[in-house]
C-alpha positions in Angstrom: -2.5 -16.1 7.9 -6.2 -16.7 7.0 -9.8 -15.6 7.6 -12.2 -18.8 9.0 -14.9 -19.2 7.2 -16.8 -16.9 4.4 -19.1 -13.9 4.7 -22.7 -14.7 3.4 -23.3 -11.1 2.7 -20.5 -10.4 0.6 -21.7 -13.2 -1.8 -24.0 -10.2 -2.8 -21.2 -8.1 -3.8 -18.8 -10.0 -5.6 -18.9 -13.3 -7.5 -17.7 -16.3 -5.9 -14.2 -16.5 -6.8 -14.1 -12.8 -6.3 -15.4 -13.2 -2.7 -12.3 -15.7 -2.4 -9.8 -13.4 -3.2 -10.8 -10.2 -1.7 -11.8 -11.4 1.8 -9.6 -14.8 2.1 -6.4 -14.2 0.4 -3.5 -15.6 2.4 -0.6 -13.3 3.6 2.7 -15.2 3.0 4.0 -16.3 6.3 7.6 -15.5 6.0 10.3 -14.1 7.9 11.2 -10.0 8.6 14.0 -11.5 10.5 13.0 -8.9 13.3 10.1 -10.4 14.2 7.2 -8.4 16.0 6.7 -10.0 20.0 4.0 -12.6 20.3 1.2 -10.4 20.3 -1.1 -9.7 17.8 -4.3 -12.5 17.3 -4.9 -11.5 13.9 -3.5 -8.9 11.0 -5.9 -6.9 9.0 -4.5 -4.9 5.9 -6.4 -2.4 3.9 -4.1 -0.6 0.3 -3.3 -0.5 -2.7 -0.9 -2.4 -4.8 2.0 -2.0 -2.5 -0.1 -4.5 0.0 -1.9 -6.2 -2.6 -1.5 -9.9 -2.4 -3.3 -11.1 -5.4 -6.9 -9.5 -5.3 -6.9 -7.7 -8.1 -5.6 -10.5 -10.3 -8.5 -12.9 -8.9 -11.2 -10.1 -9.5 -9.7 -9.5 -13.4 -8.7 -12.8 -14.0 -10.0 -13.3 -17.8 -11.3 -9.9 -17.7 -8.4 -8.0 -18.8 -6.1 -8.4 -21.7 -2.9 -10.2 -21.1 -4.1 -11.3 -17.8 -4.1 -14.5 -16.8 -7.2 -17.1 -16.3 -6.2 -18.0 -13.1 -3.6 -16.4 -10.7 0.3 -17.6 -10.5 0.7 -18.4 -6.9 2.7 -15.3 -6.5 0.6 -12.7 -7.6 2.4 -9.8 -5.9 3.9 -6.9 -7.8 7.0 -7.2 -6.9 9.9 -10.0 -7.3 9.1 -11.3 -3.9 7.1 -9.9 -1.1 5.7 -7.0 0.1 6.1 -4.8 3.7 2.7 -7.1 4.6 4.6 -10.3 3.8 7.7 -9.3 6.2 4.9 -7.8 8.7 2.8 -11.2 9.0 6.1 -12.9 9.7 6.7 -16.7 10.5 7.2 -15.5 14.2 4.0 -15.5 14.1 0.6 -18.0 14.0 -2.3 -15.1 12.7 -5.3 -17.8 13.2 -7.6 -15.1 12.1 -7.3 -12.0 9.6 -7.8 -11.0 6.1 -6.1 -8.4 3.5 -8.3 -6.4 1.5 -6.1 -4.5 -0.9 -6.4 -4.1 -4.3 -4.3 -2.3 -6.8 -5.4 0.7 -8.0 -7.4 1.2 -5.2 -8.3 5.0 -3.8 -8.9 6.7 -0.6 -11.8 8.7 -2.3 -14.9 7.1 -4.0 -15.2 6.5 -7.2 -18.5 8.7 -7.8 -15.8 11.5 -6.8 -13.9 10.9 -9.8 -17.0 10.9 -12.1 -18.3 13.9 -10.5 -15.1 15.7 -11.1 -14.6 14.5 -14.3 -11.7 12.2 -14.2 -12.3 9.1 -16.2 -8.4 7.9 -16.1 -9.6 6.4 -13.0 -10.1 2.2 -13.8 -13.8 1.6 -13.1 -13.0 -0.4 -10.1 -15.0 -0.4 -7.3 -12.1 -1.3 -5.1 -12.0 2.2 -2.8 -11.4 2.4 1.0 -14.5 2.5 1.8 -16.0 -0.6 -0.7 -12.8 -2.2 1.2 -14.1 -1.1 5.1 -17.7 -2.9 3.3 -16.0 -6.1 3.0 -14.3 -5.6 6.5 -17.7 -5.3 8.4 -18.7 -8.6 6.2 -15.8 -10.5 7.3 -16.3 -9.4 10.8 -19.8 -11.5 11.2 -16.5 -14.4 10.6 -14.4 -14.0 13.3 -16.9 -12.7 16.0 -20.7 -13.0 17.4 -21.4 -9.9 19.3 -19.8 -6.5 20.2 -18.3 -7.1 23.1 -16.1 -10.3 21.4 -15.5 -8.2 18.5 -13.9 -5.6 20.4 -12.1 -7.4 22.4 -10.4 -9.6 19.5 -9.6 -6.1 17.2 -7.7 -4.8 20.3 -5.2 -7.5 19.9 -5.6 -7.6 15.9 -2.8 -5.0 13.7 -3.8 -3.2 11.0 -2.7 -1.8 8.6 -4.4 0.9 6.9 -2.6 1.5 3.6 -0.7 3.2 1.3 -4.1 5.0 -0.3 -3.8 8.4 -1.8 -1.0 8.0 -4.1 -3.9 6.3 -6.8 -5.7 9.2 -6.5 -3.3 11.7 -7.3 -2.2 9.6 -10.2 -5.2 9.6 -12.0 -5.9 13.3 -11.5 -2.2 13.8 -13.1 -3.4 11.7 -16.0 -6.7 14.2 -16.4 -3.9 16.7 -16.4 -4.8 18.3 -13.9 -2.6 21.3 -13.0 0.1 20.9 -9.4 -2.4 23.8 -7.3 -5.7 21.9 -8.8 -4.3 17.7 -7.6 -3.2 19.8 -3.9 -6.8 20.7 -3.3 -7.7 17.3 -3.4 -5.2 16.6 0.0 -7.9 17.7 2.0 -10.3 15.3 0.9 -8.3 12.6 0.6 -6.9 12.5 4.1 -10.4 13.3 6.0 -11.3 10.4 4.4 -8.6 8.5 5.5 -9.2 9.5 8.9 -12.7 8.5 8.7 -11.8 5.7 7.6 -9.1 5.0 10.8 -11.8 5.8 13.3 -14.1 3.3 12.2 -11.9 1.0 12.6 -10.9 2.0 15.8 -15.1 2.5 16.6 -14.6 -1.5 16.1 -11.9 -1.5 19.1 -8.8 -1.8 16.8 -6.1 0.1 19.0 -3.2 -0.7 16.8 -3.0 0.9 13.1 0.1 1.0 10.8 -0.6 4.3 8.6 1.5 4.2 5.6 2.2 7.6 3.9 2.9 8.3 0.4 6.3 7.4 -1.8 7.8 10.1 -3.5 6.1 9.8 -6.8 8.5 11.4 -8.7 11.1 9.3 -8.7 9.0 6.4 -9.9 10.4 5.6 -13.5 6.5 5.6 -14.5 6.3 9.1 -14.1 10.0 10.0 -15.1 9.2 8.2 -18.2 5.4 9.6 -18.7 6.2 13.6 -17.8 9.5 14.3 -18.9 10.6 18.0 -18.6 13.6 19.6 -20.6 13.5 22.3 -17.7 16.6 20.7 -15.7 15.0 22.7 -12.9 12.1 20.8 -12.5 14.6 17.5 -11.4 16.0 17.6 -7.8 20.0 17.8 -8.5 20.7 15.5 -5.5 18.2 12.4 -6.9 16.9 13.0 -10.5 13.7 12.8 -9.4 10.8 15.3 -11.0 10.1 17.8 -7.7 6.6 18.8 -8.4 5.4 15.1 -8.5 7.1 14.8 -4.8 5.8 18.2 -3.8 2.4 16.5 -3.7 3.4 13.4 -1.7 5.1 15.7 0.7 1.8 17.9 1.3 -0.1 14.3 1.5 2.3 13.3 4.3 2.4 16.3 6.0 -1.1 16.6 6.3 -1.9 13.1 7.1 0.6 13.1 10.4 -0.8 16.4 11.3 -3.8 14.8 11.3 -3.1 11.8 12.7 -1.5 13.4 15.9 -4.7 15.1 16.3 -6.7 11.7 16.1 -4.2 10.1 18.4 -5.3 13.1 20.7 -8.8 12.7 20.7 -8.3 8.8 20.5 -5.9 8.1 23.8 -6.7 4.6 23.9 -5.1 4.0 20.3 -1.9 3.3 18.8 -1.8 5.0 15.6 1.6 4.5 14.0 2.8 6.6 10.8 5.2 4.7 8.6 7.2 6.6 6.6 7.7 5.5 2.8 8.7 8.6 1.2 12.1 9.1 3.3 13.8 5.6 2.6 12.7 6.1 -0.6 14.3 9.4 -1.3 17.3 7.8 0.3 17.5 5.2 -2.1 17.7 7.7 -4.9 20.1 10.0 -3.2 22.9 7.1 -2.4 21.6 3.4 -4.0 25.4 1.9 -3.8 25.0 2.5 -0.1 22.2 0.3 0.3 23.6 -2.4 -2.3 21.3 -1.0 -5.3 24.3 -1.2 -7.9 21.2 -0.4 -10.8 20.2 2.6 -8.9 16.6 3.3 -7.9 15.8 4.9 -10.7 15.8 2.1 -13.6 13.0 -1.0 -13.7 14.7 -4.1 -13.7 11.4 -5.3 -15.3 10.3 -3.5 -18.7 10.7 -2.6 -22.4 13.6 -0.1 -22.6 14.0 3.3 -22.4 16.0 5.6 -20.1 14.0 3.8 -16.7 13.6 0.8 -18.3 9.9 1.5 -18.4 7.6 1.7 -22.0 3.9 1.4 -21.6 3.3 -0.9 -24.9 6.0 -2.9 -23.2 5.4 -3.3 -19.1 6.3 -5.7 -17.2 5.2 -9.3 -17.9 4.3 -7.9 -21.7 5.8 -9.1 -25.1 8.5 -6.6 -25.5 9.5 -6.6 -21.5 12.7 -8.2 -20.5 13.7 -8.9 -16.8 16.8 -8.1 -15.0 19.5 -10.8 -13.8 20.1 -8.9 -10.7 16.6 -7.3 -9.1 18.1 -6.7 -5.6 20.2 -4.2 -7.7 17.2 -2.3 -8.6 14.4 -0.2 -6.3 12.4 -0.7 -8.8 10.5 -4.0 -10.0 8.4 -2.8 -13.1 8.4 0.9 -13.1 5.6 1.3 -9.9 6.7 -1.2 -7.3 9.8 -2.2 -6.1 12.2 -5.0 -5.4 11.5 -7.5 -2.7 15.1 -6.3 -1.1 13.5 -2.1 -0.3 10.4 -3.5 0.8 12.4 -5.9 3.4 14.5 -2.8 4.7 11.1 -0.5 4.7 9.5 -3.3 7.0 12.5 -3.4 9.4 12.6 0.4 9.7 8.7 0.1 10.9 9.6 -2.2 13.2 12.8 -0.7 15.1 12.8 2.6 13.5 13.9 5.4 12.1 10.6 5.2 9.4 8.2 4.5 11.8 6.9 6.6 14.0 7.0 5.2 16.7 8.7 2.1 15.7 6.0 -0.6 16.0 8.0 -2.9 17.6 8.3 -0.1 20.9 4.2 0.2 20.9 3.9 -3.6 20.9 6.7 -3.9 24.0 5.1 -1.2 25.7 1.3 -2.7 25.4 3.1 -6.0 26.8 4.3 -4.3 29.8 1.3 -2.4 30.3 
């Protein structure tokens, strides 16, 4: 899928190369094995690296160490496709749409972190609200008046997130306590709800809202925050309980907020998409899902108990890549390999890890 044309207003916000990246980067036309019914006319994606299909690479090309001057053709934080790729499957001809997701994006604005002395956040202005501003600019290229826009967006799929994981990650890096990090959750969830309402006000009807992943199971967390106290680890998974507790709190509050929003906006179909539960299942019984190398050790990395090394992270000198990525859950110590993304995408389409399953929602609307 691709958006038609370019927005003149965005040129004031971004240089030309970035404009092309953030607004017009195409999602791969791929098959998920269980295509959605022929319903949507477009897909609009917002979020961070779990949905970024190349924006960060192009925006920062030549600006950061070890960043290629021009993006590789794949430019994803994985060895293959992401969930958003599987949702944008080859069974659907998306004539218009855009992916605004950028690696490192936050639910809260950059100002929040500066005001709270969280300087561990990179100075990239790519937060949820910034992405919504980009969406406002793109809107001019797909419809000409409010009525036409509402009609168009009512037949589009919006994927809003994952957001929040980076917000909490930057707070952890600033040495915030567990109690203090948890004070962020209401602000993050409220920000997400306001963002979703902006889309609903534009005419959106189908919005998929992913929750947070279990940060305590991710190799970078296990490497950066090790503990000699074994009681801090979940004996069933090997994950750090403290970091997972924030994700659980976030997801619980998000689901409550979405339920309330659904009651206020009955014309909408809000789908909570669960990253947390399948990842925990992978960690508990990885061999059951085909992950012979487990869920806690990265495929691509620079050594150590979880194959994550900050000085030799995936793609940098000193790192190596495993021969069997599909046997791993983690690709680079932060993101997933294609195999779990494929599994999760299908569970969002058919259940049980989407509430309600997206395919069910679509079929109900087609009947209506």
